[in-house]
C-alpha positions as CSV (number, residue, x, y, z in Angstrom):
1,M,90.9,118.0,189.3
2,T,92.1,116.6,186.2
3,T,95.3,115.8,184.3
4,Q,95.2,116.9,180.4
5,Y,97.2,116.3,177.5
6,Y,96.3,119.6,175.5
7,T,98.2,119.7,172.1
8,A,98.3,120.7,168.3
9,T,99.2,118.0,165.9
10,S,99.4,117.3,162.3
11,L,97.0,114.8,160.3
12,D,99.8,112.0,159.8
13,G,100.3,112.1,164.2
14,F,103.2,114.9,164.7
15,I,103.4,117.7,167.2
16,A,106.5,119.4,165.8
17,T,109.1,118.6,163.3
18,E,111.9,116.4,163.2
19,D,114.2,120.0,164.4
20,D,111.4,120.8,167.0
21,S,110.1,123.8,164.4
22,L,106.0,125.0,165.1
23,D,106.5,127.1,161.8
24,W,103.7,124.9,160.4
25,L,101.6,125.5,163.4
26,F,101.4,129.1,163.7
27,P,99.5,130.0,160.3
28,L,96.5,127.8,160.7
29,G,94.5,129.8,162.8
30,D,94.5,132.2,165.4
31,I,94.6,130.8,169.4
32,N,91.8,132.9,170.5
33,D,89.3,130.9,168.2
34,T,90.7,127.9,170.1
35,S,89.4,126.3,173.4
36,Y,92.4,127.6,175.4
37,P,91.6,130.5,176.3
38,A,88.9,128.8,178.4
39,F,91.5,126.1,179.0
40,I,93.8,127.5,180.6
41,A,91.6,129.3,182.9
42,E,91.1,126.0,184.6
43,V,94.7,125.0,184.7
44,G,96.5,125.3,188.2
45,A,100.2,123.8,187.1
46,L,101.9,122.6,184.4
47,A,104.4,119.8,183.3
48,M,106.7,120.1,180.3
49,G,109.5,118.3,179.2
50,A,112.9,119.9,178.3
51,T,112.4,120.1,174.5
52,T,109.4,122.2,174.9
53,Y,111.2,124.2,177.2
54,E,113.7,125.0,175.7
55,W,111.5,125.8,172.3
56,M,110.0,128.4,174.6
57,L,113.3,129.7,175.6
58,R,114.4,130.2,172.1
59,H,111.0,131.6,170.7
60,A,110.5,134.0,173.7
61,D,110.3,137.3,171.1
62,K,107.3,135.1,168.8
63,V,106.0,134.4,172.7
64,A,105.4,137.4,174.0
65,D,104.9,139.2,170.4
66,E,101.5,136.3,170.8
67,A,100.9,136.4,174.8
68,G,102.7,139.7,175.8
69,S,105.2,138.2,177.9
70,A,108.0,135.9,177.2
71,W,106.7,133.5,179.9
72,P,103.0,133.7,179.1
73,Y,101.8,131.2,182.6
74,T,101.3,132.5,185.9
75,Q,101.1,128.9,187.2
76,P,103.6,127.0,188.5
77,T,105.9,124.8,186.2
78,W,107.8,121.3,186.4
79,V,109.8,120.9,183.8
80,F,111.4,117.4,183.5
81,T,114.8,117.3,182.3
82,H,118.5,115.9,183.3
83,R,120.0,119.0,182.9
84,D,120.5,122.6,184.6
85,L,118.3,124.7,181.8
86,P,118.5,128.8,182.1
87,R,115.8,130.1,184.4
88,V,113.1,132.4,183.3
89,E,113.1,135.5,185.8
90,G,110.0,135.8,187.6
91,A,108.1,132.7,186.5
92,D,107.4,129.7,188.8
93,I,109.9,127.0,187.1
94,R,110.8,123.8,188.6
95,M,113.3,121.6,187.1
96,V,112.5,118.2,188.0
97,Q,114.1,114.5,187.5
98,G,112.8,110.9,187.9
99,G,109.4,109.4,187.8
100,V,106.0,111.2,187.1
101,R,104.5,109.8,189.9
102,E,106.2,111.2,192.6
103,V,106.1,114.8,190.4
104,H,102.2,114.5,189.8
105,A,101.3,114.4,193.6
106,E,103.0,117.6,194.3
107,M,101.4,119.0,191.2
108,A,98.5,118.1,192.4
109,L,98.8,119.6,195.8
110,A,99.5,123.0,193.7
111,A,97.2,123.0,191.5
112,G,94.7,122.5,193.8
113,N,91.2,122.4,192.1
114,R,92.4,123.3,189.0
115,N,93.3,120.8,186.5
116,I,97.0,119.8,185.7
117,W,98.3,120.2,182.1
118,I,101.1,118.4,180.3
119,V,102.2,120.7,177.9
120,G,104.2,118.3,176.0
121,G,106.0,116.4,174.6
122,G,104.1,113.2,173.5
123,D,106.9,111.4,175.3
124,L,106.4,113.0,178.6
125,A,102.4,112.7,178.0
126,G,102.8,109.1,177.6
127,Q,105.1,109.1,180.5
128,F,101.9,109.9,182.9
129,H,99.8,108.1,180.7
130,D,101.6,104.9,181.7
131,A,101.8,105.9,185.3
132,G,97.4,106.3,184.9
133,L,98.1,109.6,185.9
134,L,96.6,111.2,182.2
135,D,92.5,111.6,182.2
136,E,92.2,114.1,178.8
137,A,93.7,114.2,175.9
138,I,92.6,117.4,173.9
139,I,93.7,117.3,170.3
140,Q,93.9,120.1,167.9
141,V,94.5,117.9,164.4
142,A,95.7,120.5,162.0
143,S,94.8,120.4,158.0
144,V,98.6,119.7,157.4
145,T,101.1,116.4,156.8
146,L,104.8,116.4,158.3
147,G,105.7,113.4,156.9
148,T,107.8,112.9,160.1
149,G,108.3,114.9,163.3
150,K,107.6,114.1,166.9
151,P,105.0,112.1,167.3
152,L,101.9,113.0,169.2
153,F,102.1,110.2,171.8
154,P,104.6,107.8,171.0
155,R,102.6,104.8,172.9
156,R,100.2,101.5,171.0
157,V,97.0,102.1,173.4
158,T,94.4,99.6,172.0
159,S,92.6,98.9,174.9
160,P,90.5,100.0,176.3
161,P,90.4,103.0,173.6
162,W,89.9,106.4,174.5
163,R,86.8,107.3,174.6
164,L,85.8,110.8,172.5
165,L,83.8,113.5,174.2
166,S,83.4,115.7,171.0
167,A,84.5,116.9,168.5
168,R,84.2,120.5,167.2
169,L,85.6,122.2,164.2
170,I,87.2,125.5,164.3
171,G,87.8,127.7,161.4
172,P,88.9,126.1,158.5
173,G,92.2,124.3,159.3
174,F,91.3,122.7,162.2
175,A,89.5,119.9,164.1
176,E,89.8,119.6,167.7
177,L,89.1,116.4,169.7
178,R,88.7,115.5,173.2
179,Y,89.2,112.6,174.5
180,R,88.9,110.9,177.9
181,L,91.1,107.7,179.0
182,P,90.9,105.1,180.8
183,G,90.8,106.4,184.5
184,R,93.4,105.9,187.8
185,N,91.3,103.0,188.7
186,G,91.3,101.7,185.0
187,A,87.6,102.3,183.7
188,V,87.0,104.8,181.3
189,A,84.4,106.8,182.3
């Protein structure tokens, strides 16, 4: 079981605009040309912040057009929030508060031998990193700049650095970078 942050970012390091728009992202390629289909097949549990979850709710029609369902995941999903948010009927969504360490243990039990996906945002991925629970980052870098927005990973990480495992070209507009992060024992594998 691996805990992974899988996301797309602009060249200048933003995963969304200031108003949480992803409109810049969708014209750049087809998700089926990326590693996403193989990636999601290995995921047993998901974590996302309230902003990501609310984006999913606001764009349920677009999500349904792309995925065939307003909620595209069959895996249990933990939403980190301090508010009571609407639920998606038929989806296994668990609203949680508090530290990521306790929730991660619950997610690992649910995931079994499959992976945990930290969907977003960047600060939530950073919290898993801070707790020593983030194993990999798979980042698709888009050929656009946003100038400002929601940061990819609002943390300073310099030592030990992340270890680049692979770099792959995806169509004319993306590079996919896969990093191994310092392990739960502090070593870079």
